[in-house]
C-alpha positions as CSV (number, residue, x, y, z in Angstrom):
1,X,-0.1,0.0,-0.1
2,X,1.0,3.6,-0.6
3,X,2.2,5.8,2.1
4,X,-0.4,9.0,1.7
5,X,1.8,12.2,1.1
6,X,-0.4,13.6,4.1
7,X,0.7,11.3,6.6
8,X,4.5,11.7,5.9
9,X,4.8,15.1,7.6
10,X,8.5,17.0,8.7
11,X,11.1,14.4,10.0
12,X,12.4,15.3,13.3
13,X,16.2,15.7,13.4
14,X,16.9,12.5,15.0
15,X,14.9,10.2,12.5
16,X,16.9,11.9,9.9
17,X,20.0,10.8,11.2
18,X,18.8,7.2,11.2
19,X,17.8,7.7,7.8
20,X,20.8,9.6,6.0
21,X,21.2,8.8,2.5
22,X,24.2,8.6,0.2
23,X,24.2,10.0,-3.5
24,X,26.7,9.7,-6.5
25,X,26.4,11.1,-9.9
26,X,28.4,8.7,-12.2
27,X,28.0,11.1,-15.3
28,X,31.7,11.6,-15.2
29,X,31.7,14.5,-17.4
30,X,28.4,16.5,-16.2
31,X,26.0,18.1,-18.2
32,X,23.4,15.9,-20.3
33,X,24.9,12.6,-21.7
34,X,25.7,9.5,-19.4
35,X,23.1,10.0,-17.1
36,X,23.5,7.9,-13.8
37,X,23.0,8.4,-10.2
38,X,23.9,6.0,-7.1
39,X,21.9,6.4,-4.6
40,X,22.0,4.3,-0.7
41,X,18.5,4.8,1.0
42,X,18.7,2.9,4.0
43,X,20.3,-0.9,3.5
44,X,18.9,-0.7,-0.3
45,X,22.0,-0.1,-3.0
46,X,20.2,1.6,-6.0
47,X,20.9,2.7,-9.6
48,X,18.3,5.1,-11.2
49,X,19.4,4.7,-15.2
50,X,22.7,4.0,-16.9
51,X,22.9,6.0,-20.3
52,X,25.5,6.9,-22.8
53,X,27.0,9.9,-23.7
54,X,26.3,10.7,-27.9
55,X,29.2,12.9,-27.9
56,X,31.7,10.4,-27.0
57,X,32.7,7.4,-28.2
58,X,34.0,4.1,-26.9
59,X,33.8,3.3,-22.9
60,X,34.2,7.2,-22.8
61,X,30.6,7.5,-23.5
62,X,29.5,5.5,-20.6
63,X,28.9,6.5,-17.0
64,X,31.8,6.1,-14.4
65,X,31.1,3.3,-12.4
66,X,34.4,3.0,-10.4
67,X,32.6,4.6,-7.3
68,X,30.1,1.5,-7.3
69,X,32.4,-1.5,-8.5
70,X,32.7,-3.0,-5.5
71,X,28.8,-2.7,-4.4
72,X,26.3,-5.0,-5.4
73,X,22.8,-3.3,-6.4
74,X,19.5,-4.4,-4.7
75,X,17.5,-2.5,-7.5
76,X,18.1,-0.7,-11.0
77,X,15.4,1.7,-11.9
78,X,15.2,2.9,-16.1
79,X,13.1,5.9,-15.7
80,X,12.8,5.9,-20.1
81,X,14.3,4.8,-23.1
82,X,16.2,7.3,-24.4
83,X,19.8,6.3,-25.0
84,X,21.0,9.0,-22.7
85,X,19.2,7.0,-19.9
86,X,19.4,3.8,-21.2
87,X,22.5,3.2,-23.4
88,X,24.8,1.4,-20.4
89,X,21.9,-0.8,-19.1
90,X,23.3,-4.3,-20.4
91,X,26.7,-3.5,-19.1
92,X,25.1,-2.3,-15.8
93,X,22.6,-4.9,-15.3
94,X,25.2,-8.1,-16.1
95,X,27.4,-6.9,-13.3
96,X,24.3,-7.0,-10.9
97,X,22.5,-9.9,-12.3
98,X,20.3,-10.2,-9.0
99,X,18.8,-7.0,-9.1
100,X,15.0,-6.6,-10.7
101,X,15.0,-3.8,-13.5
102,X,12.3,-1.9,-12.3
103,X,10.6,0.3,-15.1
104,X,7.1,1.2,-16.6
105,X,5.1,-1.4,-18.9
106,X,5.6,0.4,-22.0
107,X,9.8,0.1,-21.2
108,X,9.7,-3.2,-21.1
109,X,9.3,-3.7,-25.1
110,X,10.5,-0.5,-26.0
111,X,14.0,-0.8,-23.8
112,X,14.8,-4.2,-26.2
113,X,14.3,-2.8,-29.3
114,X,16.3,0.5,-28.7
115,X,19.3,-1.1,-27.4
116,X,19.1,-3.8,-30.3
117,X,19.5,-0.5,-32.4
118,X,22.0,1.0,-30.5
119,X,24.4,-2.2,-31.3
120,X,24.1,-1.5,-34.6
121,X,24.9,1.9,-35.0
122,X,28.1,0.8,-32.6
123,X,29.0,-2.0,-35.2
124,X,29.2,0.6,-37.8
125,X,31.0,3.3,-35.5
126,X,33.5,0.5,-35.3
127,X,34.3,0.1,-38.5
128,X,34.1,3.9,-39.6
129,X,36.3,5.1,-36.4
130,X,38.5,1.9,-35.5
131,X,36.8,1.5,-32.0
132,X,37.7,-2.0,-31.0
133,X,35.5,-1.6,-27.7
134,X,32.5,-1.5,-29.7
135,X,30.0,-2.8,-29.2
136,X,30.1,-2.3,-25.7
137,X,27.5,-5.3,-25.1
138,X,25.8,-7.6,-27.7
139,X,22.6,-9.2,-28.6
140,X,22.8,-12.0,-25.8
141,X,23.3,-9.2,-23.2
142,X,20.3,-7.6,-24.3
143,X,18.4,-11.0,-23.9
144,X,19.5,-11.4,-20.6
145,X,18.6,-7.8,-19.5
146,X,15.1,-8.4,-20.9
147,X,14.9,-11.1,-18.6
148,X,15.1,-8.7,-15.3
149,X,12.9,-5.8,-16.4
150,X,10.1,-5.9,-14.1
151,X,7.0,-4.1,-15.0
152,X,5.4,-1.9,-12.9
153,X,2.2,0.0,-13.3
154,X,1.9,3.8,-12.7
155,X,0.6,5.1,-9.4
156,X,0.9,1.3,-8.0
157,X,3.8,0.9,-5.1
158,X,5.8,-2.3,-4.6
159,X,7.4,-3.1,-1.6
160,X,10.9,-4.5,-1.8
161,X,12.3,-6.3,1.3
162,X,16.5,-6.6,2.4
163,X,16.3,-8.5,5.5
164,X,14.0,-6.3,8.0
165,X,14.7,-3.3,5.8
166,X,11.6,-2.2,3.3
167,X,11.6,0.7,0.7
168,X,8.4,1.4,-1.4
169,X,9.1,2.1,-5.1
170,X,6.5,4.2,-6.9
171,X,6.5,5.1,-10.8
172,X,4.8,8.1,-11.7
173,X,4.1,9.2,-15.7
174,X,6.8,12.1,-16.3
175,X,5.5,12.9,-20.1
176,X,8.4,13.4,-21.9
177,X,8.0,10.2,-24.1
178,X,6.2,7.4,-24.0
179,X,7.0,4.9,-20.9
180,X,8.9,7.8,-19.2
181,X,8.5,7.9,-15.3
182,X,9.3,9.8,-12.3
183,X,10.5,7.2,-9.5
184,X,9.2,8.2,-5.8
185,X,11.1,6.0,-3.2
186,X,9.4,5.7,0.3
187,X,11.9,4.5,3.6
188,X,10.8,5.1,7.0
189,X,8.3,7.8,6.1
190,X,10.9,9.4,3.9
191,X,9.8,10.2,0.4
192,X,12.8,11.0,-2.2
193,X,11.7,11.6,-5.8
194,X,13.5,11.6,-8.9
195,X,11.7,13.7,-11.8
196,X,13.6,12.0,-14.9
197,X,12.7,13.8,-17.5
198,X,9.8,16.0,-17.6
199,X,7.1,17.3,-19.5
200,X,3.8,19.0,-18.1
201,X,2.1,19.9,-21.5
202,X,-0.1,17.1,-23.1
203,X,1.3,15.6,-26.2
204,X,-0.7,14.5,-29.3
205,X,0.2,11.1,-28.5
206,X,0.7,11.4,-24.8
207,X,-0.6,13.1,-21.7
208,X,1.7,15.3,-19.5
209,X,3.2,14.4,-16.2
210,X,1.6,13.5,-13.4
211,X,4.5,14.0,-10.8
212,X,4.1,12.9,-7.1
213,X,2.4,15.9,-5.2
214,X,2.7,16.9,-1.2
215,X,5.8,17.5,0.7
216,X,9.0,15.6,-0.4
217,X,12.1,15.2,1.6
218,X,14.6,15.0,-1.1
219,X,13.8,15.7,-4.6
220,X,16.5,14.8,-7.5
221,X,15.3,17.6,-10.3
222,X,16.3,18.1,-14.2
223,X,17.4,21.0,-15.1
224,X,17.6,20.8,-19.2
225,X,16.0,24.2,-20.2
226,X,17.4,26.1,-17.1
227,X,19.1,28.1,-19.5
228,X,16.5,29.5,-21.7
229,X,13.6,31.6,-20.3
230,X,10.1,30.9,-21.7
231,X,9.3,33.0,-24.6
232,X,5.8,35.0,-23.5
233,X,3.0,33.9,-25.3
234,X,4.1,30.8,-26.5
235,X,2.9,27.2,-26.1
236,X,3.1,24.4,-27.4
237,X,0.1,24.6,-28.9
238,X,1.1,27.5,-30.6
239,X,4.3,25.8,-31.9
240,X,2.5,23.4,-33.2
241,X,0.2,26.2,-35.1
242,X,3.1,27.6,-36.6
243,X,4.9,24.4,-37.7
244,X,1.4,23.6,-39.4
245,X,1.4,27.0,-41.5
246,X,4.8,26.4,-42.4
247,X,4.4,23.2,-43.8
248,X,1.6,24.6,-45.8
249,X,3.5,27.2,-47.3
250,X,6.1,24.8,-48.2
251,X,3.6,22.6,-50.0
252,X,1.9,25.4,-51.7
253,X,4.9,26.4,-53.2
254,X,5.2,23.2,-54.8
255,X,7.9,22.4,-52.3
256,X,9.0,19.5,-50.5
257,X,9.0,19.3,-46.3
258,X,12.0,17.8,-44.6
259,X,11.2,17.4,-40.9
260,X,13.8,15.7,-39.0
261,X,12.7,13.8,-36.0
262,X,13.9,11.7,-33.4
263,X,12.7,7.6,-33.4
264,X,11.3,7.4,-30.2
265,X,8.3,9.7,-29.9
266,X,8.9,12.6,-32.0
267,X,8.1,10.9,-35.3
268,X,4.7,9.2,-34.1
269,X,3.7,12.6,-32.7
270,X,4.7,14.2,-36.0
271,X,2.2,11.6,-37.6
272,X,-0.9,12.6,-35.4
273,X,0.0,16.3,-36.4
274,X,0.4,16.0,-40.1
275,X,-2.7,13.7,-40.0
276,X,-5.1,16.1,-37.8
277,X,-3.9,18.6,-40.1
278,X,-5.2,17.3,-43.0
279,X,-8.3,16.3,-42.1
280,X,-8.9,19.8,-40.7
281,X,-7.8,21.1,-44.2
282,X,-5.0,23.1,-42.7
283,X,-2.6,21.3,-45.4
284,X,-3.3,19.9,-48.6
285,X,-3.4,16.1,-49.2
286,X,0.2,15.3,-50.1
287,X,2.5,12.4,-50.0
288,X,4.0,11.5,-46.9
289,X,7.6,9.7,-46.8
290,X,9.0,8.0,-43.7
291,X,12.2,5.8,-43.0
292,X,14.6,5.2,-39.9
293,X,14.2,3.3,-36.9
294,X,10.7,5.5,-35.9
295,X,8.9,3.3,-38.6
296,X,9.7,0.3,-36.1
297,X,8.8,2.1,-32.9
298,X,5.5,3.0,-34.7
299,X,4.5,-0.9,-34.4
300,X,5.5,-1.1,-30.8
301,X,3.3,2.3,-30.1
302,X,0.4,0.4,-31.9
303,X,0.9,-2.6,-29.8
304,X,1.3,-0.5,-26.4
305,X,-1.9,1.4,-27.5
306,X,-3.8,-1.8,-27.8
307,X,-2.7,-3.3,-24.5
308,X,-2.5,-0.3,-22.3
309,X,-3.7,2.6,-24.0
310,X,-1.2,4.6,-22.4
311,X,0.0,5.9,-25.3
312,X,-2.7,7.6,-28.2
313,X,-1.2,6.1,-31.5
314,X,-3.0,3.5,-33.7
315,X,-1.1,2.0,-36.9
316,X,-4.9,2.9,-38.7
317,X,-4.1,6.6,-38.9
318,X,-0.5,5.8,-40.3
319,X,-2.6,3.2,-43.2
320,X,-5.3,6.3,-43.8
321,X,-1.6,8.7,-44.2
322,X,-0.5,6.4,-46.5
323,X,3.0,6.3,-45.6
324,X,5.5,5.7,-47.9
325,X,9.1,4.8,-47.8
326,X,11.6,7.2,-49.8
327,X,14.1,6.2,-52.2
328,X,17.3,7.2,-50.4
329,X,19.5,6.6,-53.4
330,X,19.2,10.5,-54.3
331,X,22.4,12.9,-54.8
332,X,23.3,16.0,-53.6
333,X,22.0,19.0,-54.6
334,X,19.3,16.9,-57.2
335,X,16.2,18.0,-56.0
336,X,13.6,15.1,-55.0
337,X,11.2,14.3,-57.8
338,X,9.1,12.8,-55.3
339,X,7.3,15.9,-53.6
340,X,5.8,15.4,-50.0
341,X,6.4,15.8,-46.4
342,X,9.0,14.0,-45.1
343,X,9.4,12.6,-41.3
344,X,12.7,10.9,-41.2
345,X,15.6,10.4,-38.7
346,X,17.6,11.3,-37.5
347,X,16.3,14.5,-35.2
348,X,19.8,16.5,-35.3
349,X,20.6,15.2,-39.1
350,X,23.3,13.1,-37.6
351,X,26.0,11.6,-40.5
352,X,24.6,9.1,-42.4
353,X,21.1,9.3,-41.6
354,X,18.1,9.5,-44.0
355,X,17.4,13.5,-42.5
356,X,21.1,13.9,-43.6
357,X,20.9,12.4,-47.2
358,X,17.4,14.4,-47.6
359,X,18.9,17.8,-46.4
360,X,21.5,17.4,-48.9
361,X,19.0,17.3,-51.7
362,X,16.6,20.0,-50.5
363,X,18.4,22.4,-49.3
364,X,19.6,24.3,-52.8
365,X,16.1,24.6,-53.9
366,X,13.9,27.6,-52.7
367,X,10.7,26.1,-53.0
368,X,11.8,23.4,-50.3
369,X,11.6,23.8,-46.2
370,X,13.0,22.6,-43.7
371,X,11.3,22.3,-40.1
372,X,13.5,21.1,-37.2
373,X,11.3,20.1,-34.4
374,X,13.3,19.5,-31.2
375,X,16.7,19.9,-29.4
376,X,19.6,20.0,-32.0
377,X,23.1,20.0,-30.3
378,X,25.2,22.6,-31.6
379,X,27.9,20.0,-32.8
380,X,25.5,17.9,-34.8
381,X,24.8,18.8,-38.4
382,X,21.7,20.1,-37.5
383,X,22.5,22.5,-34.5
384,X,25.4,23.6,-37.3
385,X,22.9,24.5,-40.1
386,X,20.6,26.6,-37.8
387,X,23.5,28.3,-36.5
388,X,24.9,28.8,-40.1
389,X,21.4,29.5,-42.2
390,X,22.3,33.0,-42.8
391,X,25.7,32.3,-44.0
392,X,24.4,31.2,-47.6
393,X,25.9,27.9,-47.9
394,X,26.2,24.6,-45.9
395,X,28.8,21.3,-45.7
396,X,28.0,18.3,-46.0
397,X,31.2,16.8,-44.6
398,X,30.2,13.1,-45.2
399,X,28.9,13.8,-48.8
400,X,31.8,16.1,-49.7
401,X,29.1,18.9,-50.8
402,X,29.0,22.1,-50.2
403,X,25.3,23.2,-50.5
404,X,23.9,26.4,-51.5
405,X,21.3,27.5,-48.8
406,X,18.1,28.7,-50.9
407,X,15.4,26.2,-49.0
408,X,13.6,27.4,-45.7
409,X,15.2,26.6,-42.4
410,X,12.6,27.2,-39.5
411,X,12.9,26.0,-35.8
412,X,10.0,24.8,-33.8
413,X,10.0,24.2,-30.0
414,X,8.3,21.0,-29.5
415,X,10.5,20.3,-26.8
416,X,9.7,17.2,-24.5
417,X,10.9,19.1,-21.8
418,X,9.2,21.4,-19.1
419,X,10.3,25.1,-19.0
420,X,12.5,25.9,-16.2
421,X,9.2,28.0,-14.7
422,X,7.2,24.7,-14.6
423,X,9.9,22.8,-13.0
424,X,10.7,25.7,-10.5
425,X,6.8,25.9,-9.4
426,X,7.2,22.3,-9.1
427,X,9.7,22.2,-6.6
428,X,8.5,25.3,-4.7
429,X,5.2,22.9,-3.6
430,X,7.0,19.9,-2.6
431,X,9.2,22.2,0.0
432,X,11.9,20.0,0.0
433,X,14.1,19.8,2.4
434,X,16.8,18.6,-0.3
435,X,16.9,19.8,-4.0
436,X,19.8,17.6,-6.0
437,X,19.8,19.2,-9.4
438,X,21.0,17.0,-12.3
439,X,20.6,16.4,-16.3
440,X,21.3,19.7,-17.6
441,X,24.4,21.9,-18.8
442,X,26.4,24.1,-16.2
443,X,24.2,27.4,-17.5
444,X,21.2,25.7,-16.7
445,X,21.8,24.6,-13.4
446,X,23.2,27.8,-12.4
447,X,20.1,29.2,-12.8
448,X,17.9,26.9,-11.1
449,X,20.5,26.7,-8.1
450,X,20.2,30.7,-7.6
451,X,16.5,30.7,-8.4
452,X,15.9,28.1,-5.9
453,X,18.3,29.4,-3.2
454,X,16.5,32.6,-3.5
455,X,12.7,31.3,-3.7
456,X,13.3,28.1,-1.1
457,X,15.8,29.7,1.6
458,X,15.4,26.7,4.1
459,X,15.8,24.2,1.4
460,X,19.4,22.6,0.9
461,X,19.8,23.0,-3.4
462,X,23.1,21.0,-4.3
463,X,24.7,20.9,-7.8
464,X,26.6,17.7,-7.4
465,X,30.2,17.5,-8.6
466,X,30.2,14.0,-10.7
467,X,31.7,11.2,-8.9
468,X,31.7,12.7,-5.5
469,X,29.7,10.8,-2.6
470,X,27.1,12.9,-0.7
471,X,25.1,12.1,2.5
472,X,21.9,13.9,2.8
């Protein structure tokens, strides 16, 4: 049975002394990357997430597990299936074979699929970069991990015991992406909450976050968007409307529209946005082309919808859109003969992906347009194109092609992360005794630290140094 928040109350100084918690951020480079946190709560050793840093290669991309190499985990928790939280999980689980991997119901099927794709990417990188470490794990490791995945319903607590010690684990829907969860631990009356990655606004395929309410003792809080203030008057609906208007403009001028997307979550949402806009007459009926891992993920979303109704996505919509596979044997600079809407991986236009190749064909032609709908790291081709779009040309390195920029290039804020103001409001209502900052670049963390210190003067706000042990 879940302990109600009303009965938790504030712990006495004596109780806190007897119920200390240890925490180590294992993301050695800090920022956003190989997300993984070790916590000791009572006698329980717990690992929350084990990701890979997309900017690094080989073992440097992994969390640094050396501070816990001699500690046997009792529980591992996976918050969601983006690779910066999931990518090292087979390695961590293999070293702790007796620890159940607690996660939400959708992630039980999504995690193995995402990891199998990661193996294929690592094998390609091994050939390209001569990285003998790759792949970091094999398909048989994913099979073994799958056996340890322990599905848990949102909002339903499960009790785990170790000798005479007990801890309750509760997953809460955190929006962000299908299967994403905040995790709440209740131990001797103390509530400890990892926010995970959070989005409070509803997406077309997914409801917004329902984080635990009431007073919380310790909150581990994501800070992804801390460096950027909310633009007055904007909302997710506003950005979707802007996107639809731009897609319509591109199609009306007889151009093709490229929308680079993340495979997990964003592609599926874009299908629904385009489907609804077409049905409402806001864009003309135009061919829709799609490619990449996201197409396979659509099958998983459909099955999860049929079984759980946690996702609003049906393959019938894909059939009505008549989604087709694009011909990826195009040449850089030669406009595509098949006009339409191209919803393809990857969201940051990474080299060797469909969006990278298609962009090289579309960019030199003024009737076409590129619409970025999510986060683009500044070091990726997508991030560089957005930064350089006024310069007049863009170099596609792996294609050895300098493209004149004549197509329109626009960005729309369909981020999967909550605004900093929303997260601050949430933190304040928890009246947390401790707030630990995570999942954010230094500028983002600095804003949260300053803001929370000012608005919550009685709260201990901690921006932990990587690999340093803290007692809370």
